[in-house]
C-alpha positions as CSV (number, residue, x, y, z in Angstrom):
1,M,-6.4,-24.7,-9.3
2,T,-4.8,-23.9,-6.0
3,T,-2.2,-21.3,-5.5
4,S,0.2,-20.8,-2.6
5,T,1.5,-17.7,-1.2
6,E,4.8,-19.5,-0.7
7,P,6.3,-20.8,-4.0
8,A,7.4,-24.4,-3.6
9,G,11.2,-24.6,-3.3
10,A,11.7,-20.8,-3.6
11,T,14.7,-19.3,-2.0
12,S,16.2,-15.9,-2.0
13,R,19.7,-15.2,-3.3
14,L,20.8,-13.5,-0.1
15,S,20.2,-13.8,3.6
16,N,18.1,-11.3,5.5
17,P,19.8,-7.9,5.3
18,A,18.9,-7.2,8.9
19,R,21.7,-9.6,9.8
20,Y,24.2,-7.0,8.5
21,F,22.2,-3.8,8.9
22,P,20.0,-4.1,12.0
23,E,19.1,-0.4,11.7
24,L,17.3,-1.1,8.4
25,G,14.1,-2.0,10.3
26,T,14.2,1.3,12.1
27,V,14.7,3.2,8.9
28,S,11.9,1.3,7.2
29,T,9.5,1.9,10.0
30,A,10.4,5.6,10.2
31,L,9.8,6.0,6.4
32,A,6.5,4.2,6.7
33,K,5.4,6.4,9.6
34,A,6.5,9.5,7.8
35,T,4.4,8.7,4.7
36,R,1.3,7.8,6.8
37,N,0.9,11.5,7.9
38,G,-2.6,11.8,6.3
39,A,-1.5,14.1,3.5
40,V,-1.9,11.3,0.9
41,P,-4.5,8.5,1.4
42,R,-3.1,5.1,2.3
43,A,-4.8,3.6,-0.7
44,T,-3.0,6.0,-3.0
45,I,0.3,5.1,-1.3
46,G,-0.4,1.4,-1.9
47,L,-1.4,2.0,-5.5
48,V,1.8,4.0,-6.2
49,Q,4.0,1.4,-4.6
50,L,2.2,-1.4,-6.5
51,R,2.8,0.5,-9.8
52,A,6.5,0.9,-8.9
53,G,6.8,-2.8,-8.4
54,Q,5.1,-3.5,-11.8
55,I,7.3,-1.0,-13.6
56,V,10.6,-2.5,-12.4
57,G,9.3,-6.0,-12.8
58,S,9.5,-7.0,-9.1
59,T,7.3,-10.0,-8.3
60,Y,8.1,-9.5,-4.6
61,H,6.8,-5.9,-4.6
62,T,3.8,-6.6,-6.8
63,V,2.8,-9.6,-4.6
64,R,3.4,-7.6,-1.3
65,Q,1.7,-4.5,-2.4
66,T,-1.3,-6.4,-3.8
67,E,-1.6,-8.3,-0.5
68,L,-1.5,-5.1,1.5
69,L,-4.1,-3.4,-0.7
70,R,-6.4,-6.4,-0.3
71,K,-6.0,-6.4,3.5
72,A,-6.9,-2.7,3.4
73,G,-10.1,-3.5,1.6
74,E,-9.3,-2.2,-1.8
75,P,-11.6,-3.7,-4.5
76,E,-10.0,-6.3,-6.8
77,E,-10.8,-4.2,-9.9
78,R,-8.7,-1.3,-8.7
79,I,-5.8,-3.5,-7.7
80,T,-5.9,-5.4,-11.0
81,A,-6.3,-2.2,-13.1
82,V,-3.2,-0.5,-11.7
83,A,-1.2,-1.8,-14.6
84,S,-3.6,-0.2,-17.1
85,W,-4.7,2.8,-14.9
86,R,-4.7,5.3,-17.8
87,D,-7.8,3.9,-19.3
88,A,-9.3,2.3,-16.2
89,P,-12.4,4.0,-14.7
90,Y,-11.5,3.1,-11.1
91,F,-9.2,5.9,-10.1
92,T,-9.7,9.5,-9.0
93,D,-7.8,12.4,-10.5
94,P,-5.4,12.7,-7.6
95,E,-4.7,8.9,-7.8
96,R,-4.1,9.2,-11.5
97,V,-1.5,12.0,-11.1
98,A,0.2,10.1,-8.3
99,L,0.4,7.0,-10.6
100,E,1.7,9.2,-13.4
101,L,4.3,10.7,-11.1
102,V,5.7,7.3,-10.1
103,E,5.8,6.3,-13.8
104,A,7.7,9.5,-14.6
105,V,10.3,8.9,-11.9
106,L,10.9,5.3,-12.8
107,T,10.7,5.4,-16.5
108,A,13.6,6.8,-18.6
109,N,12.7,9.8,-20.7
110,P,15.0,10.0,-23.8
111,S,14.2,13.7,-24.2
112,G,15.4,14.6,-20.7
113,Q,13.3,15.7,-17.8
114,R,11.2,13.0,-16.3
115,V,9.0,15.1,-14.1
116,D,8.3,18.2,-16.2
117,D,6.7,21.4,-15.1
118,E,3.3,20.4,-16.6
119,L,3.2,17.1,-14.6
120,Y,4.4,18.9,-11.5
121,A,1.6,21.5,-11.9
122,R,-1.0,18.9,-12.2
123,A,0.3,17.1,-9.1
124,A,0.3,20.4,-7.2
125,A,-3.3,21.0,-8.2
126,H,-4.3,17.9,-6.2
127,Y,-1.7,17.9,-3.4
128,D,-0.4,20.6,-1.2
129,E,3.3,20.9,-0.4
130,R,3.1,18.3,2.4
131,G,1.3,16.0,0.1
132,L,3.9,16.4,-2.7
133,W,6.7,15.7,-0.2
134,T,4.8,12.7,1.0
135,L,4.4,11.3,-2.5
136,T,8.1,12.0,-3.0
137,L,8.9,10.0,0.1
138,V,6.5,7.2,-0.9
139,I,8.3,6.8,-4.2
140,G,11.7,7.0,-2.4
141,Q,10.6,4.4,0.1
142,I,9.8,1.9,-2.6
143,C,12.9,2.8,-4.5
144,L,15.0,2.0,-1.5
145,F,13.7,-1.5,-1.5
146,I,13.6,-2.1,-5.3
147,P,17.3,-3.1,-5.5
148,V,16.8,-5.4,-2.5
149,A,14.0,-7.2,-4.3
150,L,15.7,-7.4,-7.7
151,I,19.1,-8.4,-6.4
152,A,18.4,-10.4,-3.3
153,Q,15.1,-11.8,-4.5
154,P,13.2,-12.2,-1.2
155,I,10.5,-14.9,-1.5
156,P,7.1,-13.4,-2.6
157,G,4.2,-14.0,-0.3
158,T,6.2,-14.8,2.8
159,P,6.3,-12.6,6.0
160,I,9.0,-10.0,6.3
161,G,12.0,-11.5,8.1
162,K,11.1,-15.0,6.8
163,N,11.4,-14.1,3.2
164,Y,15.2,-14.7,2.9
165,R,17.4,-17.8,3.1
166,E,19.0,-18.5,6.4
C-alpha cells in the first residue's frame, strides 16, 4: 500500500489567506520565533501542537505536526502515542503537564474553570514563568490557525503557500 502526502484531487475551500493578509506570514514567523526561546523544548512544542490538532479534529494540523516531529527526529512511538499520552510510557512529566494543559484549554469543562489552580501548580512545578508564558503562546499559536484549518481546509501534506486553491 502506498500513501501520498498529497491527497488525489484534494482542494482547499478558500484561497491562500496571504493574498488578503500579507502580514500573516510575518505574524506567524514572529510567533514561531517567540516560542523557540529555549524555555520549552521544541519537541514539547510539537507534541502540544499535535495534540491540539487531534483534539479539534484537524487533519491538516495532525499531518503537519506529525511531519515536523518526524523531521526533528522524534521516535514514531512518541508521535503515535500523543493521542493516548496519559497511559503511554514515552513522555516526561513536563511533557505530560504540557499535554494536559493544551487539553484543558481546548476541551470544554462543564463545571467551569478549564485550567484550575491544581493544574497550574503542576505546570509551574515544571516550568518557570517564561516557560509558562511560552506554553501559553504555543497554545495560542496553534489556536490562531485552528479556524484556518477547519474552515479553509488547506490540503494536508502540501507545502505552506501551496496548500490552498488558486
